[in-house]
N, C-alpha and C positions, 0 to 999 in steps of 0.2 A: 612639521616636526618629525623626528625619526622613530624607528622601531628600537625599543630599549630592552635591555636585560639588566636587572639590578641598577637601573638608573643610567646605564652606559649605553651609548649608541653602538649597535652591532654593525659589522660589515656584512651586508646581505649577499655578497658574492662568495663568502667563505663557505667551504663545504661543511656538511653537518659534523664530520669527524673533528674538524678544527673548532667548530662552535662548542662542542662538548668539552674539548680540552680547555677552552677559555672559560667555560661556565659549567663546572662539574656538577653543580646542583641540578642542571637541566637533565643530565644523564641519570642522576639518582631518581628524579621525578618520573622519567620515562621508564626506568626499571621498575619502579613501584606500580605504575599503570599497567605495564606488561604482565606483572605477577598476579594481578587481580583476576579472579575467575570471570569468564564471560557470563553475563546474566541474560536470561530469556525475558524479554520485556513484552508483556501482554498488551493488547490494544487499548485497554481502559486508560484514559488520560494521555494517550500517546499521540503525537503528531509525527508521522514518518516522512522523512525527506529523501527523495530520490536524487540520482545524479542530475546535476545542473538545476537543482531547485534549492531555494533557501526559505527559511521561516524565522520570524523574530517574534518574541512575546516577552511578557514581564511576569514577576511573581504574583501580580494581581489577577492574572488570567484564571477564571473560574472553570475553564474547560480543559486546558492543556497544562499538564505538569511536567511532561517529559518530551523532549525533542530527540529524535534518533535517526540514524542512518547506518547502513552497512553495505556489504558486497564491494568494499573499496579494495582494489589491488594496487594499481599505480595511482589511483585517485587519492586525494587528501580530504579529510574531514576537518572543517574549520569551525571553531567556536569563538565568537567574539562576544564579550560580556562587559557591560558597564557596572562597576561595583557599587555605584551610588543608586541608580534606578533599578538595578537588577535586570535590565533589558538584555536578552540573550538571543543570539542568532546562531543557527546551525546551517552550514552550507556543505554540499558535496561537490567539490571542485575537481575537474578533469583536465585543466590546462587549456581549455578551448579559447578563453579570452580573459586571462587572469586579472589583468590590470583593471579592466572595466568591472569585473565581478567584485573585486575588493572594494572599489568605490561604492558599489551598490550595498555591500555588506556594511560598510562604515556608515553610510547615510541612513540605513534602516535602523541601526542601533542608536545612532545619535538622535534620530527623530523621537525616540522614547526617553531620551536622557537630557534634553535641553534644560528642563526645569530642575534637574538634580543639583543640589548645592555642593555636593562633594562626590568623590569617586574617580575612578580612572578606567580606561579601556584595557581589558586584559585579553590576550590572544592565546588560544590553545590549538596546536596543529598536531594531527594524528593521521598516520596512513603512509602508504607507499612501502617499498622494500628495495632490495638491491636487484632490480630487474635487468635483464640482458641489454635492453635498449636504453637504459638510464632515463626512462621517462619520469620515474619517481624523483630522481635527483633534479631533473629539469624543473619539475613542478614545485619542488621545495624551494629552489632558488627564485622562481617566478613569484611565489607567494611572499617570500621575505622581502624581495625588492619592491613589490607592489605595496605592502604595508609600510615600508620605509619611506615611500613617496607621499604618504598621506599627510594632511596638514595638522593632524592631531597626534599627540604622543600615544603610542600603542606599546603596551608592556607584554613581552613574550614570556608566558608563564609555563606552558607545556610544549615540549618539542620532542614528540615521539614519532619521527618520520624517517623514511628511507632506511639507512643502516641501523638506526635506533629501533626500527620496527621489523627487523629481518631475522628469519631463521633459515637454516640450511638443512636439507634432508636428502641424502644420496646425491649430492652435488646440484640439487635444485633448490632455488631460493623461493621463499614464501613470506607473505606478511604474517606477523604474529597477531596483530589486532586488525580485523576486517571491518568492525563496526563499533560505534560508541553511542551512548545515550548521555544526555545532560539533563539533570534535574533542575528545572527552572526556579524552583522554590529555594533549593539549598546550594545550587551551583556545583553539585557533585558531578563529576564526569567518570564514566566507567565503561569497560568493554561490554558490548551488548550484541544480541541477535534478536530478530523480530519475526515471529511466525506470521504476522499480518503486516503487509506493506501497502495496504490500501488507504482510502478507497481509490477506485479507478486505476489499479496498478498497471494494466495493459495500456490504457489510454496515455498515462503519463510516460510510460516507457516508449511508446510509439512516438511521442513528442520529442524525446531525446534522440531516438534512432534516426529521425528525419532532420536532425540538425538544429535543435532548439538552442536558444540562448538561455542564460541563467534566469529563472523565473521565481518571483515571490509568490508563494501559494497560500499565504495566511494573512487574514485581516484580524490582528489581535484586538483592536478596539471593538469590533463586532463579534469576535470569537467565532469567525467563520473561515472554513477552508474553501478556497476558490480554485477550481480546475478548469482551465481553458478561458475563453474559446481558443482552440488550437486548430491550425490549418496546415495541411501539407499536400504535396502532389503525390500521385501514385508511386509507391516505393519501387524503384527499378529492380527488375528481375526477381520479384518476390517469390514466384513459383520455383525458380531455379534454386534459391536459397533454401526453401522449404524441402526440396528434394535431396539436399546434401546430407551426408552422414555427420555424426556428432563431431568428429575430428576436423572436418572441413569448416564447420561453423566456428569451432574453437580457434582454429588457426587464422581465420579470416576476419572474424568479428570480435576478437578480444585483443586488448593491448598486452596481455600476459597469459597466454594459453595454458601454461603449466601450473599457474597459481590460482586459477579461478575456483570459486566454491562449486560443490557438486551440482547445484541446481542451475548453473549458468546457462547451459545449452537449452534446457527445458524452458527457462525464462525467455531466451531469445526466440525460440520457436513459437512460444505463446504470443510474443510481441509481433513477430512476422505474420502470424495468422490473423491477428487483430488488424494489421495494416492491409492485408489482403481483403478482409471483410469490409474495411472502411477506406477505400481509396480516395474518397472525397468527403472528408469530415464535415465540410460546410453543409453537405446535404444530409448525411446520416447521423451526425453527432451534435452539431451546433447550427441547426437551421435558423434559429432565432438570434445567433451571434452573441449569446449570453453564456456566462460561465456556469458550470455545475457547482452548486453551493451546498456545503455540508456544515452541520452543527453537531456538537456532541449531545447525545440524548441523556436521559437520567442514569443510564448504565455506563456512561462514559465512552460510548461508541459513536462513530460517525453515522449520521443519518442525513439523507438528502433533503433539502428544503425546497419547497415549491417557490417559484419566483414571485408569486403573488403574496407570499408570507414574509418576504424580505423587508 
């Protein structure tokens, strides 16, 4: 079944500008979301999702109440929620394998919603801007097409992407919203930034930089965060990249060098240093081939669990 707006099937090949002319309420909702102040979300009760990661949970979760992700320039942040079960998935998509990723997102939410007697699947898309290479536009179209190919009805509710998320300053384009959070209990979605992006921020970033596929990081039934096991080969020319100045790293390792947040280069350097220190993660990080498992402690913060306590 198709991707729907107000019960009508949309044309997934239509550019965002034409979409909002056909459905002006989508533009109004995007305008409302853009106008909201960006909230700083502290780590208590938070599950932070990095690029090429996703997590799904329900309002029954006693550990996680907020799913969040940020630092999206050309990337899109995707929220899929079943209104009956409340099952909510947040994904940070970069266009690496969109059709397969959407299938994963769909099956993850449906696995928590099969017993729901009522409700529908609602889709919220946020991110991207009018970038010079039109990567945002391409990803918007890929996501619309991929959801339109799904066997279930999916209702597009929020559409704050590409030109609907664009601002211009001195002839340079930037995203307006770089990050969002979704409250799993209330379904509220709002612009957000996150001082803490852990646990294992460098490890997870290294997994992305070495070509990871979309990864589910959370077991909602056990309320456990699973990181790894991840394996990669030594990162090519890592010493060369670490010797480069900030401008070279921006120009070569970003899809949108002029629009990146201020901490982008320091984040990349930290990830490259981690890759240099761990060229063979099977030896230094995952010798037992088991994931690192975390649970929320009484303060609502992630705490690593010993494998014999699982």
